[in-house]
C-alpha positions as a printed NumPy array, in Angstrom:
array([[ -2.074, -18.544,  17.304],
       [ -4.315, -16.791,  14.781],
       [ -4.701, -13.023,  14.624],
       [ -6.064, -10.825,  11.849],
       [ -3.866,  -9.451,   9.077],
       [ -3.974,  -5.934,  10.475],
       [ -2.479,  -7.017,  13.791],
       [  0.083,  -9.169,  11.96 ],
       [  1.239,  -6.096,  10.056],
       [  1.421,  -4.082,  13.268],
       [  3.47 ,  -6.874,  14.84 ],
       [  5.857,  -6.936,  11.866],
       [  6.823,  -3.327,  12.646],
       [  7.924,  -4.209,  16.192],
       [ 11.685,  -4.665,  16.462],
       [ 13.504,  -7.485,  18.245],
       [ 14.608,  -6.776,  21.831],
       [ 11.9  ,  -4.128,  22.249],
       [ 10.18 ,  -3.148,  25.48 ],
       [  6.609,  -2.721,  24.244],
       [  3.433,  -1.309,  25.72 ],
       [  0.23 ,  -2.102,  23.835],
       [ -2.189,   0.715,  24.7  ],
       [ -5.823,  -0.349,  24.432],
       [ -4.755,  -3.986,  24.258],
       [ -8.331,  -5.302,  24.258],
       [ -7.957,  -9.108,  24.571],
       [ -4.123,  -9.084,  24.328],
       [ -4.024, -11.113,  21.099],
       [ -1.332,  -8.868,  19.629],
       [  0.734,  -9.148,  22.806],
       [  0.584, -12.927,  22.878],
       [  1.462, -13.09 ,  19.183],
       [  4.397, -10.724,  19.71 ],
       [  5.831, -12.78 ,  22.537],
       [  5.465, -16.02 ,  20.592],
       [  7.127, -14.573,  17.472],
       [  9.86 , -12.259,  18.787],
       [ 13.094, -12.891,  20.64 ],
       [ 13.982, -11.18 ,  23.911],
       [ 10.909,  -9.003,  23.948],
       [  9.096,  -7.501,  26.901],
       [  5.375,  -6.819,  26.51 ],
       [  2.987,  -4.816,  28.701],
       [ -0.728,  -5.099,  27.878],
       [ -2.614,  -1.98 ,  28.984],
       [ -6.282,  -1.016,  28.796],
       [ -8.586,   1.492,  30.465],
       [-11.422,  -1.041,  30.859],
       [-11.499,  -3.913,  33.324],
       [-13.706,  -6.113,  31.104],
       [-11.252,  -6.508,  28.208],
       [ -8.352,  -6.899,  30.654],
       [-10.137,  -9.792,  32.344],
       [-10.383, -11.56 ,  28.978],
       [ -6.783, -10.555,  28.22 ],
       [ -5.591, -12.218,  31.426],
       [ -7.545, -15.366,  30.545],
       [ -5.978, -15.474,  27.069],
       [ -2.499, -14.927,  28.496],
       [ -3.001, -17.755,  30.998],
       [ -4.231, -19.998,  28.158],
       [ -0.769, -19.709,  26.589],
       [  0.923, -19.941,  29.99 ],
       [  2.469, -16.489,  29.586],
       [  1.275, -14.884,  32.813],
       [  4.898, -14.555,  33.953],
       [  5.917, -13.057,  30.607],
       [  3.201, -10.513,  29.716],
       [  2.296,  -7.904,  32.328],
       [ -1.275,  -6.587,  32.391],
       [ -1.95 ,  -3.027,  33.57 ],
       [ -5.175,  -1.097,  34.101],
       [ -4.918,   2.586,  33.229],
       [ -5.775,   5.423,  30.878],
       [ -3.654,   5.997,  27.777],
       [  0.058,   5.924,  28.539],
       [ -0.412,   6.515,  32.275],
       [  0.78 ,   2.926,  32.771],
       [  4.108,   3.444,  30.981],
       [  7.448,   2.967,  32.771],
       [ 11.027,   4.068,  32.063],
       [ 11.943,   0.733,  30.437],
       [  9.322,   1.041,  27.692],
       [ 10.875,   2.084,  24.363],
       [  8.021,   1.172,  21.999],
       [  4.36 ,   2.203,  22.059],
       [  1.762,   0.352,  19.99 ],
       [ -1.805,   1.604,  19.516],
       [ -4.196,   0.04 ,  17.029],
       [ -7.865,   0.202,  16.152],
       [ -8.986,   3.56 ,  17.493],
       [ -9.54 ,   7.003,  16.03 ],
       [ -6.487,   8.964,  14.921],
       [ -7.347,  12.045,  16.994],
       [ -7.842,   9.85 ,  20.057],
       [ -4.334,   8.467,  19.524],
       [ -2.977,  11.998,  19.179],
       [ -4.643,  12.988,  22.452],
       [ -3.157,   9.994,  24.267],
       [  0.365,  10.973,  23.192],
       [  0.252,  14.758,  22.781],
       [ -0.876,  15.594,  26.287],
       [  1.564,  13.205,  27.957],
       [  4.758,  14.306,  26.186],
       [  6.846,  13.908,  29.349],
       [  6.062,  10.178,  29.307],
       [  7.689,   9.815,  25.875],
       [ 11.273,  10.636,  26.902],
       [ 12.394,   6.987,  26.764],
       [ 10.18 ,   6.042,  23.797],
       [ 12.095,   5.634,  20.53 ],
       [  9.392,   3.946,  18.459],
       [  5.648,   4.573,  18.093],
       [  3.573,   2.2  ,  15.944],
       [  0.034,   3.344,  15.16 ],
       [ -2.84 ,   1.931,  13.12 ],
       [ -5.632,   4.536,  13.22 ],
       [ -9.177,   4.064,  11.976],
       [ -9.332,   7.603,  10.559],
       [ -7.718,  11.098,  10.553],
       [ -4.465,   9.658,   9.233],
       [ -3.042,  12.927,   7.862],
       [ -3.711,  14.776,  11.129],
       [ -2.119,  11.93 ,  13.035],
       [  1.049,  12.103,  10.904],
       [  1.212,  15.865,  11.378],
       [  0.823,  15.79 ,  15.158],
       [  3.193,  12.89 ,  15.872],
       [  5.877,  14.544,  13.726],
       [  5.425,  17.668,  15.873],
       [  6.235,  15.543,  18.929],
       [  9.756,  14.926,  17.578],
       [  9.305,  11.728,  15.556],
       [  9.758,  10.977,  11.862],
       [  7.939,   8.462,   9.673],
       [ 10.209,   5.425,   9.385],
       [  7.792,   3.097,   7.605],
       [  4.177,   2.847,   6.541],
       [  2.063,   0.16 ,   4.918],
       [ -1.518,  -0.215,   3.761],
       [ -3.622,  -3.331,   3.964],
       [ -7.187,  -4.127,   3.019],
       [ -9.317,  -6.181,   5.369],
       [-13.062,  -6.687,   5.045],
       [-13.166,  -4.088,   2.246],
       [-11.621,  -1.465,   4.525],
       [ -8.15 ,  -0.001,   3.938],
       [ -6.015,   0.486,   7.047],
       [ -2.736,   2.32 ,   7.6  ],
       [  0.046,   1.07 ,   9.85 ],
       [  2.67 ,   3.737,  10.552],
       [  5.997,   3.4  ,  12.335],
       [  7.461,   6.576,  13.838],
       [ 11.031,   6.827,  15.144],
       [ 12.463,   9.503,  17.41 ],
       [ 14.147,  12.202,  15.36 ],
       [ 13.273,  15.05 ,  13.032],
       [ 12.563,  15.265,   9.321],
       [ 10.788,  17.937,   7.345],
       [  7.814,  16.99 ,   5.194],
       [  5.888,  18.86 ,   2.531],
       [  2.093,  19.087,   2.575],
       [  1.701,  16.199,   0.12 ],
       [  3.872,  13.918,   2.268],
       [  1.838,  14.705,   5.385],
       [ -1.454,  14.223,   3.564],
       [ -0.577,  10.996,   1.751],
       [  2.47 ,   9.574,   3.55 ],
       [  6.091,   9.972,   2.402],
       [  6.845,   6.245,   2.52 ],
       [  3.631,   5.323,   0.706],
       [  4.473,   7.871,  -1.984],
       [  7.878,   6.237,  -2.416],
       [  6.568,   2.682,  -2.548],
       [  3.499,   3.469,  -4.678],
       [  2.007,   0.022,  -4.157],
       [ -0.952,  -1.21 ,  -6.167],
       [ -3.191,  -0.891,  -3.104],
       [ -2.004,   2.688,  -2.541],
       [ -2.907,   3.679,  -6.113],
       [ -6.313,   2.018,  -5.769],
       [ -6.821,   3.793,  -2.454],
       [ -5.967,   7.188,  -4.002],
       [ -8.317,   6.614,  -6.92 ],
       [-11.182,   5.815,  -4.532],
       [-10.399,   8.877,  -2.408],
       [-10.345,  11.003,  -5.567],
       [-13.811,   9.831,  -6.599],
       [-15.164,  10.439,  -3.075],
       [-13.841,  14.013,  -3.018],
       [-15.226,  14.831,  -6.482],
       [-18.635,  13.484,  -5.456],
       [-18.565,  15.469,  -2.219],
       [-17.6  ,  18.686,  -4.022],
       [-20.577,  18.205,  -6.348],
       [-23.077,  18.102,  -3.466],
       [-21.4  ,  20.446,  -0.966],
       [-23.011,  23.934,  -0.995],
       [-20.702,  26.714,  -2.176],
       [-21.176,  28.634,   1.085],
       [-18.905,  26.109,   2.834],
       [-15.825,  27.874,   1.538],
       [-13.304,  26.51 ,   4.027],
       [-14.368,  22.884,   3.577],
       [-14.459,  23.229,  -0.217],
       [-10.982,  24.756,  -0.186],
       [ -9.682,  21.86 ,   1.93 ],
       [-11.25 ,  19.274,  -0.38 ],
       [ -9.871,  20.97 ,  -3.495],
       [ -6.422,  21.019,  -1.924],
       [ -6.672,  17.3  ,  -1.106],
       [ -7.844,  16.589,  -4.657],
       [ -4.882,  18.511,  -6.065],
       [ -2.44 ,  16.497,  -3.926],
       [ -4.002,  13.213,  -5.056],
       [ -3.999,  14.194,  -8.732],
       [ -0.351,  15.166,  -8.44 ],
       [  0.505,  11.76 ,  -6.957],
       [ -1.4  ,   9.557,  -9.37 ]])
């Protein structure tokens, strides 16, 4: 089956023999792809809206996987069970993802892996998930429809990160891919332009932007 490159990258981060819950599964395309391309995997497709789940069920039946992929209606990780060891969330705001996980910490006791692909607030997401007792195991960038997306894999455990690593990603800084350099250069230009037009009275915001610019300059 065909899925977009972003979901393919998310899927590539899922380990064999995982018990996965896809939070905000939408039409369950990722879940179907995972089951068709992984061995001994259990997949739960979860969404807060009945409309997408109805389409998800139809798609699952189309591939005759209704006995393989379980569909659950619920908010965030309310639908999780003790067998789930991997959480996947893709295509929503970073702070929304943080809220889903941060305020349900008790539900994470059996979860060893969290795979996230946020639309924004990436640095804040890294910071908050690390606070929950996870470290950044892997991270990749991809460009799709002229938009750059992050896919981050967190594993249970603790590591200490400096400000630059939280802001830009420790794994991305190690890999320094061509896309990462291009991404940093674009971010640098955006910050410089914003500093030029932002009134000086916004001291806190200007300080934050200058700090981000310093981190980027140091990494380029």
